[in-house]
C-alpha positions as CSV (number, residue, x, y, z in Angstrom):
1,M,90.1,87.4,71.4
2,N,92.4,90.0,72.9
3,R,93.2,89.8,76.6
4,K,91.6,92.3,78.9
5,L,93.3,93.4,82.1
6,N,91.4,93.1,85.4
7,V,91.8,96.4,87.3
8,A,90.9,97.9,90.7
9,I,90.9,101.4,92.1
10,V,92.0,101.9,95.7
11,G,90.5,105.2,96.9
12,C,87.3,106.7,95.5
13,G,87.7,110.3,96.5
14,R,88.0,113.5,94.3
15,I,90.6,112.3,91.8
16,S,88.7,109.1,91.1
17,V,86.5,110.9,88.5
18,C,89.5,111.0,86.2
19,Y,89.9,107.2,86.5
20,A,86.1,106.6,85.9
21,D,86.5,108.4,82.6
22,S,89.6,106.4,81.7
23,F,87.9,103.1,82.6
24,M,84.9,103.9,80.4
25,K,87.0,104.8,77.4
26,L,89.5,102.0,77.8
27,K,87.0,99.2,78.3
28,N,88.4,97.4,75.3
29,K,91.7,96.9,77.2
30,A,90.6,96.7,80.8
31,K,87.7,95.8,83.0
32,L,87.2,97.4,86.4
33,C,86.6,94.6,88.8
34,Y,86.9,96.2,92.2
35,A,86.4,99.6,93.8
36,I,88.0,100.0,97.3
37,D,87.5,102.8,99.8
38,I,87.7,103.0,103.6
39,I,84.2,104.6,103.4
40,P,82.1,101.7,102.1
41,E,79.4,104.0,100.7
42,R,81.9,105.8,98.5
43,A,83.2,102.5,97.1
44,K,79.7,101.3,96.4
45,H,78.8,104.5,94.6
46,F,81.9,104.3,92.4
47,A,81.3,100.6,91.7
48,E,77.6,101.1,90.7
49,S,78.5,102.7,87.4
50,F,80.6,99.7,86.4
51,G,78.7,96.8,88.0
52,C,81.8,95.7,89.8
53,A,82.5,94.5,93.3
54,C,83.3,96.9,96.1
55,S,85.0,96.7,99.5
56,D,86.7,98.7,102.2
57,K,89.7,96.3,102.5
58,I,92.6,95.9,100.0
59,E,93.0,92.3,101.2
60,D,89.9,91.5,99.1
61,L,92.0,92.1,96.0
62,F,94.5,89.3,96.9
63,N,94.2,86.1,94.9
64,K,91.5,87.6,92.7
65,D,93.5,87.7,89.5
66,I,93.8,91.5,89.6
67,D,96.3,92.8,87.1
68,V,96.5,96.5,87.9
69,A,95.6,98.5,91.0
70,H,95.3,102.3,90.8
71,I,96.2,104.0,94.1
72,C,94.3,107.3,94.7
73,L,95.0,107.6,98.5
74,P,96.5,110.1,100.9
75,H,100.2,110.4,100.2
76,D,101.3,108.5,103.3
77,L,99.4,105.4,102.2
78,H,101.0,105.2,98.7
79,A,104.0,103.2,99.9
80,P,102.4,100.7,102.3
81,V,99.4,99.9,100.1
82,A,101.5,99.6,96.9
83,I,104.0,97.3,98.6
84,K,101.2,95.0,99.8
85,L,99.6,94.9,96.4
86,M,102.9,94.3,94.6
87,E,103.8,91.5,97.0
88,H,100.7,89.8,95.7
89,G,101.7,90.1,92.1
90,I,99.6,93.2,91.2
91,N,101.0,96.0,89.0
92,V,100.6,99.4,90.6
93,L,100.0,102.8,89.1
94,T,99.9,105.4,92.0
95,E,99.0,109.0,92.0
96,K,101.8,111.4,92.8
97,P,104.0,111.6,94.8
98,I,105.3,108.1,94.6
99,A,105.8,108.1,98.4
100,L,106.4,110.4,101.4
101,T,110.1,109.6,101.7
102,L,112.9,108.5,99.5
103,Q,113.4,105.4,101.7
104,E,109.8,104.4,101.0
105,A,110.2,104.9,97.3
106,D,113.4,102.8,97.3
107,E,111.5,100.0,99.0
108,M,108.6,100.2,96.5
109,I,111.1,100.0,93.6
110,K,112.8,97.0,95.2
111,V,109.5,95.1,95.8
112,A,108.3,95.8,92.2
113,S,111.6,94.3,90.9
114,Y,111.5,91.3,93.2
115,N,107.9,90.4,92.3
116,E,108.4,91.2,88.6
117,V,105.5,93.7,88.5
118,K,105.4,97.2,87.1
119,L,105.3,100.3,89.3
120,G,104.2,103.6,87.8
121,C,103.6,107.1,89.2
122,I,101.1,109.5,87.7
123,F,102.6,112.7,86.2
124,Q,100.0,113.2,83.5
125,T,101.2,116.6,82.4
126,R,104.2,115.0,80.7
127,Y,101.8,113.6,78.2
128,N,100.5,117.0,77.0
129,E,101.1,117.3,73.2
130,S,102.8,120.7,73.7
131,V,105.3,119.2,76.3
132,Q,106.1,116.3,73.9
133,T,106.6,118.8,71.0
134,L,109.0,121.0,72.9
135,K,111.0,118.2,74.4
136,Q,111.5,116.7,71.0
137,M,112.7,120.1,69.6
138,Y,115.1,120.4,72.5
139,E,116.5,116.9,72.0
140,N,116.9,117.6,68.3
141,G,119.2,120.5,69.3
142,D,116.9,123.3,68.1
143,F,117.6,125.4,71.2
144,G,121.3,124.4,71.8
145,N,122.4,124.0,75.4
146,I,119.8,125.1,78.1
147,T,121.5,127.5,80.5
148,A,118.5,128.4,82.7
149,A,114.9,127.4,83.4
150,R,112.1,128.7,85.6
151,S,108.6,127.7,86.8
152,Y,106.2,130.0,88.5
153,L,103.0,128.7,90.1
154,S,100.6,131.1,91.8
155,W,97.4,129.3,92.8
156,S,94.6,129.7,95.3
157,R,94.0,127.2,98.1
158,P,91.8,129.0,100.7
159,D,91.1,127.7,104.1
160,E,87.9,126.0,102.7
161,Y,90.1,123.8,100.6
162,Y,91.5,122.1,103.7
163,K,88.3,122.0,105.7
164,G,86.6,118.6,105.9
165,C,89.8,116.8,104.8
166,D,91.8,115.0,107.5
167,W,95.0,114.7,105.5
168,K,95.5,117.7,103.2
169,G,97.8,120.3,104.6
170,T,99.5,118.0,107.1
171,W,103.1,116.8,107.3
172,A,102.1,113.3,108.5
173,H,99.7,112.5,105.7
174,E,100.4,114.8,102.8
175,G,104.1,115.3,103.4
176,G,104.0,119.1,103.1
177,G,101.9,121.7,101.3
178,A,102.2,123.8,98.1
179,L,105.5,122.2,97.1
180,I,104.6,118.5,97.3
181,D,100.9,119.0,96.3
182,Q,100.8,121.8,93.7
183,A,104.3,122.5,92.5
184,I,105.4,118.9,92.0
185,H,104.0,118.7,88.4
186,S,105.9,121.8,87.3
187,I,109.1,120.5,88.8
188,D,108.5,117.1,87.1
189,R,108.0,118.7,83.7
190,V,111.2,120.8,84.0
191,R,113.2,117.7,85.0
192,Y,111.5,115.6,82.3
193,I,112.2,118.0,79.5
194,L,115.8,118.6,80.5
195,G,116.5,114.9,80.9
196,S,119.3,115.6,83.3
197,D,120.1,114.6,86.9
198,V,120.3,117.2,89.7
199,K,123.7,118.4,91.1
200,W,122.6,120.5,94.0
201,I,119.5,122.2,95.6
202,E,119.2,125.3,97.6
203,G,115.7,126.5,98.7
204,S,113.3,127.5,101.4
205,I,109.7,127.1,102.4
206,H,107.3,129.5,104.2
207,N,103.8,129.8,105.5
208,H,102.6,133.4,104.9
209,Y,98.8,133.2,104.8
210,H,97.5,129.9,106.3
211,P,97.9,130.3,110.1
212,G,95.7,127.2,110.6
213,L,98.3,125.0,108.9
214,N,101.9,124.1,109.8
215,V,102.9,123.2,106.2
216,E,104.2,125.6,103.6
217,D,102.0,127.8,101.4
218,S,105.0,129.1,99.4
219,A,108.4,127.8,98.3
220,E,111.4,128.9,96.3
221,A,114.5,127.2,95.2
222,A,117.5,127.2,92.9
223,V,118.2,123.7,91.4
224,A,121.4,123.1,89.5
225,F,121.3,120.3,86.9
226,E,124.3,118.2,85.8
227,N,123.9,119.6,82.2
228,G,124.7,123.1,83.4
229,C,121.1,124.4,83.6
230,I,120.2,126.5,86.7
231,Y,116.5,126.2,87.5
232,N,114.5,128.9,89.4
233,M,111.4,127.5,91.1
234,Y,108.7,129.5,92.8
235,A,105.3,128.4,94.0
236,C,102.6,129.7,96.3
237,N,98.9,128.8,96.9
238,Y,97.6,132.1,98.4
239,Y,97.0,134.0,95.2
240,G,93.5,135.2,94.2
241,F,92.9,132.4,91.7
242,D,94.7,129.6,89.8
243,S,96.9,131.6,87.5
244,P,98.3,129.7,84.5
245,I,101.5,128.0,85.3
246,N,104.5,129.6,83.6
247,I,107.5,127.4,82.7
248,E,110.3,128.6,80.5
249,F,113.7,127.4,79.3
250,C,116.5,129.7,78.0
251,G,118.8,128.1,75.4
252,E,121.8,129.2,73.4
253,K,119.7,129.4,70.2
254,G,116.3,130.4,71.6
255,R,113.7,130.2,74.4
256,F,110.7,127.9,74.8
257,G,108.2,127.3,77.4
258,L,104.6,126.6,78.5
259,I,101.8,128.9,79.8
260,Q,99.6,126.3,81.4
261,D,99.3,123.8,78.5
262,V,100.1,126.2,75.6
263,G,103.7,125.7,74.3
264,Y,105.7,128.5,72.7
265,T,109.1,129.2,71.2
266,W,111.1,132.3,70.6
267,F,113.9,132.3,68.0
268,G,115.1,135.9,67.8
269,D,111.9,137.9,67.2
270,K,110.0,134.9,65.8
271,Y,107.3,133.7,68.2
272,T,105.3,130.5,67.6
273,E,102.6,128.8,69.7
274,Y,101.8,125.2,70.0
275,R,98.2,124.7,71.0
276,E,97.1,121.5,72.7
277,I,95.0,119.0,70.6
278,S,94.2,116.6,73.4
279,K,93.0,113.0,72.9
280,G,91.3,113.2,76.3
281,R,89.0,115.7,77.9
282,T,89.2,117.6,81.2
283,V,87.4,115.7,83.9
284,G,87.0,117.1,87.4
285,K,89.2,120.1,88.3
286,D,90.7,122.1,85.4
287,Y,94.2,121.8,86.8
288,W,94.0,118.0,86.6
289,G,94.2,118.4,82.8
290,A,93.0,115.9,80.1
291,T,95.9,113.5,79.9
292,H,95.3,111.0,82.8
293,I,93.9,108.6,80.2
294,M,97.0,108.8,78.1
295,Q,99.2,107.7,80.9
296,V,96.8,105.0,82.1
297,E,96.5,103.6,78.5
298,E,100.3,103.5,78.2
299,F,100.5,101.6,81.5
300,Y,98.0,99.1,80.3
301,N,99.7,98.6,76.9
302,A,103.1,98.1,78.7
303,I,101.6,95.2,80.7
304,L,99.8,93.7,77.7
305,D,102.8,94.0,75.4
306,N,105.5,93.5,78.1
307,N,107.1,96.9,77.4
308,E,108.7,99.5,79.6
309,I,106.7,102.4,81.0
310,T,107.7,106.0,80.8
311,V,107.1,107.1,84.4
312,D,108.3,104.2,86.4
313,G,109.2,104.1,90.1
314,I,112.7,105.4,89.4
315,E,111.3,108.4,87.6
316,G,108.8,109.1,90.4
317,R,111.7,108.9,92.9
318,K,113.8,111.4,91.0
319,T,111.1,114.1,91.1
320,L,110.4,113.3,94.8
321,E,114.2,113.7,95.5
322,I,114.0,117.4,94.3
323,I,111.0,118.0,96.6
324,K,112.7,116.4,99.6
325,G,115.9,118.3,98.8
326,I,114.1,121.6,98.9
327,Y,112.5,120.7,102.3
328,L,115.9,119.6,103.7
329,S,117.6,122.7,102.4
330,S,115.0,124.9,104.1
331,I,115.4,123.0,107.4
332,K,119.3,123.1,107.4
333,H,119.7,126.5,105.7
334,E,122.3,125.1,103.4
335,R,122.9,123.8,99.9
336,I,122.1,120.1,99.4
337,M,124.4,118.1,97.2
338,L,122.9,115.1,95.4
């Protein structure tokens, strides 16, 4: 009989619906044993669908033979909770960002290594079929060297989005605004496709339309990669609706990009689209996509087969480093060398 993983979810808020769907569909590989939330009623409600235990304390997971814990908490809790769990031999897959600070990320990576457990960070949009297709074409040399890239995100996060939430839109708990919450996936996809380290960052953040918040609702940056690509990033969350994200790369032989999840290429005047044929389905908000399950399944397989994971702690840290570099550049009004 094949071994099943014992898993737990820590945090049963909005994003947890994506995990509920994954747990149902991956029950041949994993069994949900615990649902944890600081609000006991929320943990109980999540647990009822799976007939599992629930609690409001992560300590209840210790010494319970839990193999994997999924962290779906406010950003400032990612590091301390992950570290405690990994110190007890539990593999951790956390929602993005990996942590609030690079120092916290470094400590998480160190603890994971010392305790010989896996640490992963959710960047589910990497797993879109269109992203994989375009990355493979780029690595095959179809576009030549990439000289420039851009990502434009114009979404809507009205004041109602922040009401009733004690951590969204705060420096202390979320670590920022539009940049670390909305734009992070676009930035990660650009970095992932390019497969290059960053040389320098120059950017700025602003709050134009959310007077009740002290975090940014817009950000722009120039990011220079070691491979010679200059990346132009823009993001705002005061547009009229969630406009499709636009990501594009300019190469010596052609252009390629994504409009939301639809990939495309231009070779001269020849245009081709790459439509998504997803293995999952969109659960919850449309912008969460349908590929959480693909990353979760990869993480489970890596534990069962003792393989490496694609988005480990180091990968999560690299994307966080760009975010933090933009914030620091805006504060110091200067170019940040990495």
